[in-house]
C-alpha positions in Angstrom: 0.2 0.2 0.0 1.5 3.6 -1.2 1.5 6.1 1.5 -1.0 8.3 -0.3 -3.3 5.6 -0.4 -3.3 4.8 3.6 -4.2 8.3 4.2 -6.7 8.8 2.0 -8.3 6.2 3.9 -8.1 7.3 7.2 -10.6 9.5 8.4 -10.0 13.0 9.9 -6.1 12.7 8.6 -5.8 16.0 7.4 -7.0 17.5 10.9 -5.0 14.8 13.1 -2.6 15.7 16.0 1.3 15.6 14.9 1.9 12.7 17.2 -1.1 10.8 15.4 0.6 11.6 11.9 3.7 10.4 13.1 2.3 6.9 14.7 0.5 6.5 11.3 3.7 6.8 9.1 5.8 4.7 11.5 3.1 2.0 11.1 3.5 2.4 7.4 7.3 2.4 7.5 7.0 -0.5 9.7 4.1 -2.9 7.7 4.7 -1.3 3.7 8.1 0.3 4.1 10.2 -2.9 5.1 11.6 -0.8 8.4 12.0 -2.5 11.6 13.4 0.8 12.5 13.0 4.4 11.6 14.4 7.6 12.1 13.4 11.0 12.1 14.7 11.4 8.4 12.0 8.5 7.8 9.1 10.5 9.4 10.1 13.7 7.2 10.2 11.7 4.1 6.8 10.6 4.2 5.8 14.3 5.0 7.7 15.1 2.2 5.9 12.4 0.0 2.5 13.8 0.8 3.5 17.4 0.3 2.4 18.6 3.9 4.8 20.6 6.1 5.8 18.5 9.1 5.3 20.0 12.5 8.0 22.1 14.2 10.9 20.3 16.4 10.0 16.6 15.3 12.5 15.4 17.5 10.6 16.7 20.4 7.5 14.8 19.1 9.6 11.7 18.8 11.1 12.4 22.5 7.6 12.6 23.5 6.0 9.5 22.4 9.4 7.7 23.5 8.8 9.0 27.2 4.7 8.2 26.9 6.1 4.7 25.8 4.7 4.4 22.4 8.0 4.4 20.8 10.6 2.5 21.7 14.3 3.2 20.8 17.2 1.2 19.6 20.3 2.6 18.5 19.3 5.8 18.0 16.3 4.9 15.9 12.9 3.9 16.9 10.0 1.5 16.8 6.4 1.4 18.0 5.6 -0.5 20.8 4.0 -4.0 20.3 0.4 -2.4 21.5 0.5 0.5 19.7 1.3 -1.3 16.4 -1.5 -4.1 17.3 -3.9 -1.4 17.7 -2.9 0.1 14.5 -3.2 -3.2 12.4 -6.2 -3.3 13.5 -7.6 0.0 12.2 -5.2 -0.1 9.1 -3.7 -3.4 8.6 -4.9 -5.4 5.5 -4.3 -9.2 4.4 -1.5 -9.7 2.3 -3.8 -11.0 -0.5 -6.0 -8.0 -0.4 -2.4 -5.9 -1.2 -2.0 -8.5 -4.0 -5.5 -8.2 -5.6 -5.7 -4.0 -5.4 -2.0 -4.5 -7.0 -3.2 -6.6 -9.6 -6.2 -4.0 -10.7 -3.7 -1.0 -10.5 -1.3 -2.2 -12.6 -3.9 -3.2 -14.9 -5.1 0.0 -15.5 -2.1 0.8 -17.6 -2.3 -2.3 -19.8 -5.8 -1.4 -21.2 -6.3 1.3 -23.7 -9.7 1.6 -23.5 -11.0 4.6 -21.2 -14.2 2.5 -20.2 -12.2 -0.5 -18.9 -10.0 1.6 -17.0 -12.9 3.8 -15.4 -14.4 0.5 -14.6 -11.3 -0.6 -13.2 -11.0 2.2 -10.8 -14.6 1.7 -9.7 -13.9 -1.8 -9.0 -10.6 -0.8 -7.1 -12.7 1.6 -4.6 -15.4 -1.0 -4.1 -13.1 -3.9 -3.2 -11.0 -1.0 -0.6 -14.2 -0.3 1.1 -15.3 -4.2 1.0 -18.3 -3.8 -1.3 -17.6 -7.2 -2.7 -20.8 -7.4 -4.5 -20.3 -4.0 -6.4 -16.7 -4.7 -7.0 -17.5 -8.3 -8.6 -19.9 -6.6 -10.9 -17.8 -4.2 -12.0 -14.3 -6.3 -12.7 -17.4 -8.4 -15.1 -18.4 -5.1 -16.8 -14.3 -4.7 -17.5 -14.2 -8.1 -18.6 -17.5 -8.1 -20.8 -16.4 -4.5 -22.2 -12.9 -6.3 -23.5 -14.3 -9.0 -25.0 -16.4 -7.2 -27.2 -13.2 -5.3 -27.9 -11.6 -7.9 -28.5 -13.7 -9.2 -31.3 -14.2 -6.3 -32.8 -10.5 -5.4 -33.4 -10.0 -8.1 -35.5 -11.8 -8.2 -38.8 -10.9 -12.4 -38.7 -12.7 -12.8 -35.6 -15.6 -10.8 -36.2 -16.0 -12.1 -39.2 -16.1 -15.5 -37.6 -18.3 -14.4 -35.0 -20.8 -13.1 -37.2 -20.8 -16.3 -39.4 -21.9 -18.6 -35.9 -24.4 -16.3 -34.9 -27.2 -18.3 -36.6 -25.7 -21.7 -35.5 -26.3 -20.8 -32.0 -29.6 -18.6 -32.9 -31.5 -19.4 -36.1 -34.2 -16.6 -34.8 -30.8 -14.0 -35.0 -30.2 -14.9 -38.9 -30.4 -11.4 -40.1 -28.1 -9.8 -37.4 -24.8 -9.1 -38.4 -22.2 -7.3 -35.5 -20.8 -4.3 -37.3 -20.2 -2.0 -33.9 -19.9 -1.9 -30.5 -24.1 -1.1 -29.8 -25.1 -3.9 -31.9 -23.9 -6.5 -29.3 -27.1 -5.0 -27.8 -29.2 -7.2 -29.6 -27.3 -10.4 -28.0 -27.0 -11.6 -24.1 -24.1 -11.6 -22.3 -24.5 -15.5 -22.5 -25.0 -15.9 -26.0 -21.9 -13.8 -26.5 -20.3 -16.1 -24.8 -21.5 -19.1 -26.1 -21.1 -17.5 -29.5 -17.3 -17.2 -29.1 -17.2 -20.7 -27.8 -18.6 -22.1 -30.7 -16.8 -20.1 -33.0 -13.7 -21.3 -31.4 -12.6 -17.8 -30.6 -11.3 -19.1 -27.3 -10.8 -22.5 -25.4 -12.6 -24.4 -23.3 -11.3 -23.2 -20.2 -11.7 -19.4 -21.2 -15.4 -20.5 -21.5 -15.6 -22.0 -18.4 -14.4 -19.1 -16.7 -16.7 -16.9 -18.5 -19.9 -18.7 -17.5 -19.2 -19.0 -14.0 -18.2 -15.7 -13.7 -21.5 -14.3 -15.1 -23.2 -16.4 -12.8 -21.4 -15.1 -9.9 -22.2 -11.6 -11.1 -25.8 -12.3 -11.6 -26.1 -13.3 -8.2 -24.1 -10.2 -6.9 -26.4 -7.8 -9.1 -29.7 -9.1 -7.8 -31.1 -8.6 -4.4 -30.9 -12.3 -2.5 -29.9 -13.6 0.6 -26.3 -14.6 -0.4 -23.5 -13.2 0.9 -20.7 -12.0 -0.9 -17.1 -12.1 0.7 -13.4 -11.2 0.0 -12.6 -14.7 -1.4 -15.2 -14.4 -3.8 -14.4 -11.0 -4.7 -10.5 -12.5 -5.3 -11.5 -15.3 -6.8 -13.4 -13.6 -9.6 -10.8 -10.9 -9.7 -8.1 -13.1 -10.4 -9.9 -15.5 -12.6 -10.8 -12.9 -15.3 -8.4 -10.8 -15.4 -5.5 -13.0 -15.5 -7.2 -15.4 -17.8 -9.4 -13.4 -19.6 -8.7 -9.9 -19.5 -4.9 -10.5 -19.8 -5.3 -13.6 -22.0 -7.1 -12.0 -24.7 -5.2 -9.0 -25.3 
């Protein structure tokens, strides 16, 4: 987690007392900065990263936190006292899987050129971070389906094969010819997935992933008593990103 991402998630950070900011920075340095011990220079670096002024007499605040036993001192450097760090872990800590999945989504933004997909990804990241897993699953599916359509449209051979296969899947749509993005509105999402499969545009593994994740999206998108948890969001994100979006570039 980047420092900017952390402070954006902390209510009242901009009006927090200097000692609370220092403890938060210390926690970030321990947890995400890879530092077992930190120095006043490291704390100043956090202020610099955020483009905010450090408090006057920073050393005095560190000394007071040490005297209050919120910091421990070792060889001229500091570390958070255990109970203080545990408390901050509870408030701001995240499981490594959350860090990994968030990074996967963030990195993907730079790999997809389509603006709509970038916007969907940005919303999916926000949903994931606030544990809105239903919404996250829906947004990641939107990214994937939009990507699938663009992938078909961006190659004349794929598009021609897709159009030739429509009648094989649904004789009632024999006159349908896809020439632009909006034409896909005449087909249901499942129909598009099935047509691609019959046309041999992707393998059976991708087909099974798309069908399974579409079913999950449908459950997530409609009111029900079914609970969506982090593991389901993680599975949806990693499967669709790694095996569909990155697989169909």
